[in-house]
Every structure is written in C-alpha cells, then in structure tokens.
C-alpha positions as CSV (number, residue, x, y, z in Angstrom):
1,X,2.9,-0.2,-14.3
2,X,2.8,-2.7,-17.1
3,X,5.7,-2.5,-19.5
4,X,3.4,-2.0,-22.4
5,X,2.0,1.1,-20.8
6,X,5.5,2.4,-20.2
7,X,6.3,2.0,-23.9
8,X,3.1,3.7,-24.9
9,X,3.8,6.7,-22.8
10,X,7.4,7.0,-24.1
11,X,6.1,6.9,-27.7
12,X,3.4,9.5,-27.1
13,X,5.8,11.9,-25.2
14,X,8.8,12.2,-27.5
15,X,8.2,15.7,-28.8
16,X,11.4,17.4,-28.0
17,X,10.1,20.9,-28.4
18,X,6.9,20.5,-26.3
19,X,6.4,21.4,-22.6
20,X,5.1,19.0,-20.1
21,X,1.5,20.0,-20.4
22,X,1.6,19.9,-24.2
23,X,3.0,16.3,-24.0
24,X,0.3,15.4,-21.4
25,X,-2.4,16.9,-23.5
26,X,-1.3,14.7,-26.4
27,X,-1.1,11.7,-24.2
28,X,-4.5,12.1,-22.5
29,X,-6.2,12.7,-25.8
30,X,-4.7,9.4,-27.1
31,X,-5.9,7.3,-24.2
32,X,-9.4,8.9,-24.2
33,X,-9.2,11.5,-21.3
34,X,-11.1,14.6,-22.2
35,X,-9.1,17.1,-20.2
36,X,-5.3,17.6,-20.0
37,X,-3.7,16.8,-16.7
38,X,-1.7,19.7,-15.1
39,X,1.0,17.7,-13.3
40,X,3.0,15.1,-15.0
41,X,4.5,13.6,-11.8
42,X,1.5,13.4,-9.5
43,X,-1.9,13.2,-11.3
44,X,-1.6,11.5,-14.6
45,X,-4.5,9.2,-15.1
46,X,-2.3,6.4,-16.4
47,X,-0.6,6.1,-13.0
48,X,-1.7,3.4,-10.6
49,X,-3.7,4.8,-7.7
50,X,-3.9,3.1,-4.3
51,X,-5.7,3.6,-1.1
52,X,-3.8,4.4,2.1
53,X,-3.6,1.2,4.2
54,X,-1.9,0.4,7.5
55,X,0.7,-2.4,6.9
56,X,-0.8,-3.4,3.6
57,X,-1.5,-7.0,2.5
58,X,0.6,-9.2,0.3
59,X,-1.9,-8.6,-2.6
60,X,-1.5,-4.8,-2.2
61,X,2.3,-5.0,-2.8
62,X,1.9,-7.4,-5.7
63,X,0.0,-4.8,-7.6
64,X,3.0,-2.5,-7.5
65,X,5.3,-4.9,-9.3
66,X,6.7,-3.1,-12.4
67,X,5.4,0.4,-11.4
68,X,7.8,3.3,-11.4
69,X,5.4,5.5,-9.6
70,X,2.1,5.2,-7.8
71,X,-0.4,7.7,-6.3
72,X,-1.8,7.4,-2.9
73,X,-5.3,8.7,-2.6
74,X,-5.6,11.4,0.0
75,X,-8.8,13.1,-0.9
76,X,-11.3,10.3,-0.5
77,X,-13.7,10.3,2.5
78,X,-12.7,8.3,5.5
79,X,-14.9,5.3,6.2
80,X,-14.9,3.1,9.3
81,X,-14.1,-0.6,9.3
82,X,-11.7,-0.6,6.5
83,X,-8.0,-1.5,6.1
84,X,-7.1,2.2,6.1
85,X,-6.4,1.8,9.8
86,X,-6.0,-1.9,10.3
87,X,-4.2,-5.0,9.2
88,X,-4.1,-8.7,9.8
89,X,-1.1,-10.6,11.1
90,X,-0.6,-14.2,12.1
91,X,-0.6,-14.4,15.9
92,X,-0.3,-17.3,18.3
93,X,-4.1,-17.8,18.1
94,X,-4.4,-17.5,14.4
95,X,-5.4,-14.4,12.3
96,X,-5.1,-11.3,14.5
97,X,-6.3,-7.9,13.6
98,X,-4.4,-4.8,14.6
99,X,-6.3,-1.5,14.6
100,X,-4.9,2.1,14.7
101,X,-7.3,4.1,16.8
102,X,-8.4,7.4,15.2
103,X,-10.2,10.4,16.4
104,X,-13.5,10.0,14.6
105,X,-14.4,13.2,12.7
106,X,-17.1,15.4,14.1
107,X,-18.7,15.7,10.7
108,X,-19.3,13.1,8.0
109,X,-17.3,13.0,4.8
110,X,-14.0,14.0,6.2
111,X,-11.0,13.4,3.9
112,X,-8.5,10.7,4.8
113,X,-5.7,13.2,4.9
114,X,-7.4,15.0,7.8
115,X,-7.8,11.9,10.0
116,X,-5.8,12.1,13.3
117,X,-4.5,9.1,15.2
118,X,-5.8,8.7,18.8
119,X,-2.6,8.2,20.8
120,X,-4.4,8.0,24.1
121,X,-4.8,4.2,23.6
122,X,-1.1,3.5,23.5
123,X,-1.7,1.6,20.4
124,X,2.0,1.6,19.3
125,X,3.1,-0.2,22.4
126,X,0.3,-2.8,21.9
127,X,1.0,-3.3,18.2
128,X,4.7,-3.7,18.7
129,X,4.2,-6.3,21.4
130,X,1.8,-8.1,19.1
131,X,4.2,-8.1,16.3
132,X,7.0,-9.4,18.5
133,X,4.8,-12.2,19.9
134,X,3.7,-13.1,16.4
135,X,7.1,-13.0,14.6
136,X,9.9,-13.2,17.2
137,X,10.5,-16.9,16.2
138,X,10.3,-16.2,12.4
139,X,13.5,-16.6,10.4
140,X,13.9,-12.9,9.5
141,X,12.3,-11.0,12.4
142,X,15.6,-10.2,14.0
143,X,17.0,-9.2,10.6
144,X,14.3,-6.7,9.7
145,X,12.7,-5.6,13.0
146,X,15.1,-2.8,13.6
147,X,13.6,-1.1,10.5
148,X,10.1,-1.0,12.0
149,X,10.7,-0.5,15.7
150,X,11.6,3.2,15.6
151,X,8.1,3.8,14.0
152,X,6.5,2.4,17.0
153,X,8.6,4.5,19.4
154,X,7.9,7.9,18.1
155,X,4.5,9.9,18.1
156,X,2.3,9.5,15.1
157,X,-0.3,12.2,14.5
158,X,-1.9,11.7,11.1
159,X,-3.1,8.3,9.8
160,X,-2.1,9.1,6.1
161,X,1.5,10.0,7.0
162,X,1.9,7.1,9.4
163,X,0.7,4.6,6.7
164,X,3.0,6.2,4.1
165,X,6.0,5.9,6.4
166,X,5.4,2.2,6.9
167,X,4.9,1.8,3.1
168,X,8.2,3.4,2.4
169,X,10.0,1.1,4.8
170,X,8.4,-2.0,3.2
171,X,9.4,-0.8,-0.3
172,X,12.9,-0.1,0.7
173,X,13.3,-3.6,2.2
174,X,11.8,-5.0,-1.1
175,X,14.3,-2.9,-3.0
176,X,11.5,-1.6,-5.1
177,X,12.4,2.1,-6.1
178,X,8.8,3.1,-6.5
179,X,8.1,6.9,-6.4
180,X,5.2,7.7,-4.1
181,X,3.0,10.8,-4.6
182,X,-0.3,11.9,-3.2
183,X,-3.3,12.7,-5.4
184,X,-4.1,16.3,-5.8
185,X,-7.8,15.9,-5.8
186,X,-10.4,13.1,-5.9
187,X,-11.1,11.9,-9.4
188,X,-13.0,9.0,-10.9
189,X,-11.2,9.2,-14.2
190,X,-8.3,6.8,-13.6
191,X,-7.8,3.8,-15.9
192,X,-10.1,1.2,-14.2
193,X,-7.4,-1.5,-14.4
194,X,-5.0,0.7,-12.4
195,X,-7.5,2.0,-9.9
196,X,-7.0,0.0,-6.8
197,X,-8.7,2.3,-4.3
198,X,-11.7,0.2,-3.5
199,X,-10.5,-3.2,-4.6
200,X,-7.7,-3.3,-1.9
201,X,-9.7,-2.1,1.0
202,X,-11.3,-5.5,1.6
203,X,-9.5,-8.7,2.6
204,X,-8.7,-9.9,-0.9
205,X,-9.9,-9.7,-4.4
206,X,-8.0,-12.9,-5.3
207,X,-8.9,-16.5,-4.5
208,X,-6.9,-17.8,-1.5
209,X,-5.6,-20.8,-3.6
210,X,-3.9,-18.2,-5.9
211,X,-1.4,-17.4,-3.1
212,X,1.5,-19.9,-3.1
213,X,2.2,-21.6,0.2
214,X,5.1,-20.4,2.4
215,X,6.1,-21.5,5.9
216,X,4.4,-19.5,8.7
217,X,5.4,-19.6,12.4
218,X,2.1,-20.9,13.7
219,X,1.0,-22.9,10.7
220,X,1.4,-26.2,12.6
221,X,-1.4,-25.1,14.9
222,X,-3.7,-23.2,12.6
223,X,-2.7,-24.0,9.0
224,X,-1.5,-21.6,6.3
225,X,-3.3,-18.3,6.1
226,X,-3.0,-16.4,2.8
227,X,-2.7,-12.7,2.1
228,X,-2.0,-11.3,5.5
229,X,-0.1,-8.1,6.1
230,X,3.0,-8.0,3.9
231,X,5.2,-8.1,7.1
232,X,4.1,-11.8,7.6
233,X,5.6,-12.6,4.2
234,X,8.8,-10.4,4.9
235,X,9.5,-11.9,8.3
236,X,9.0,-15.5,7.1
237,X,10.6,-15.3,3.6
238,X,13.0,-12.4,3.9
239,X,14.7,-11.4,0.7
240,X,12.6,-14.0,-1.2
241,X,9.5,-11.9,-0.6
242,X,9.9,-9.9,-3.8
243,X,10.1,-13.2,-5.9
244,X,6.9,-14.3,-4.2
245,X,5.2,-11.1,-5.3
246,X,6.3,-11.5,-8.8
247,X,4.5,-14.9,-8.8
248,X,1.2,-13.1,-8.0
249,X,1.5,-10.4,-10.6
C-alpha cells in the first residue's frame, strides 16, 4: 500500500478508547464508504485486492511493493482462459504457456474457491520438467529450485490453495513480509486504484517498454520477452529481483 495511505489510516485510527469496529466506522466514513466493515484484518476496502493467479507475472508482484497486507479474491466466479490457472515462462522455443488443468464445474458461476485441480493429467510432472528445461541454465535456478520442487511432488487439490502456496514461496524469496488474507465475500466497493482483480488477469496492463531489460537464457534466440511469470525474473536475477520490481512501482 502507498505510504500516504498508511499514514492516513494511522491518523484516522488513533482513538485509544475505541474498539476495532468503531475505528473502522470512522475510517470508512472518511474515505467515502457508506457501511462499516466488520473485519479490520481481512475486508477493509482500503486494502489492495488481487485475483488468484498461478505463478503470477512480474507486474503482479510489482503492485505489492509497499503493501503490508493484501486480499486474495476467493468469491469471484471462475472463468476459463485466464491467468487464474496458467502462466507464461520463457522456454527453449520462446514464450511457453503452462496450464493447470481443472475440473470444470457442472454449473456456471462457480466460485474460484470451489475449483478443483484435475490431477489425472499429471500436470505437476509436466510443469516441473518444463521449468527445468527453461531455467536449468539460468544463474539462480539451482539456488532457488529447491523451494519450488516440493510443491510439484505433492498432491494439489484446490486451485486457490495451490496458487496461494506458490505466492507465499515467491514472497518469502523476495523477503516481502506481506500478510495474505482471503476476501470474505465479493464486493465492488474497493478503492479502484487498489482493485487489481480484473487488471492482472490479462497479459499486462503496462507497455512492454516499461519493463527494463534483464538477461534471459534464450534471449539470444528469441529476444527479450517482458512481463513473464515472476519465476523468470527470479531465476535470472536472483536477489536483484526485488530491486527490479521497485523500478516498476
């Protein structure tokens, strides 16, 4: 969250004798929300809210810079052909999409939290082989791969939980102590500038030239490809990944 927002919240919530809901009532009235929010730690409308994404993009992580807490939307309807269950890496033949197979709901408008992974396709083995082929020769694959490999060697049942586990791993490696919470219900009342639920489900909302160049394994064959899955940046830049993200913020 932007520093100014943090300071604003601190100023509005300094009433020593007030309970959490009273403080929140004061805060939400000041920023224009008509109804008080019941949970200070998971549903404040001033907290950035993100979609669940499989191995999110560089841009996705750049939006978390400065945030102490974010919300992951778990009550939106699942839609096919989105980055909720797919990512793009840099493979030997260029941009390569990895898709987590899911059991498509029998009825429309099923919430993302209820989407099961289809493990009959052996997707974890396929994905790990693809990641190894793509990044085995990168400078930091050997250094970080042990953090991700256990994920691909144990059963994953729910898409939302699987995505969140990978997100936590990435944040740990970035040394970003961001608190993750799920939304309690679907709402359209988040501050627009902090609502990334639709903006980060497409390839990018930023122009490719805004992403500074960094060396990539197969760049000599296919050129630089911007805004891939964050692991492309991590395996190629290592502990400099956080500095790169700050350049985008």
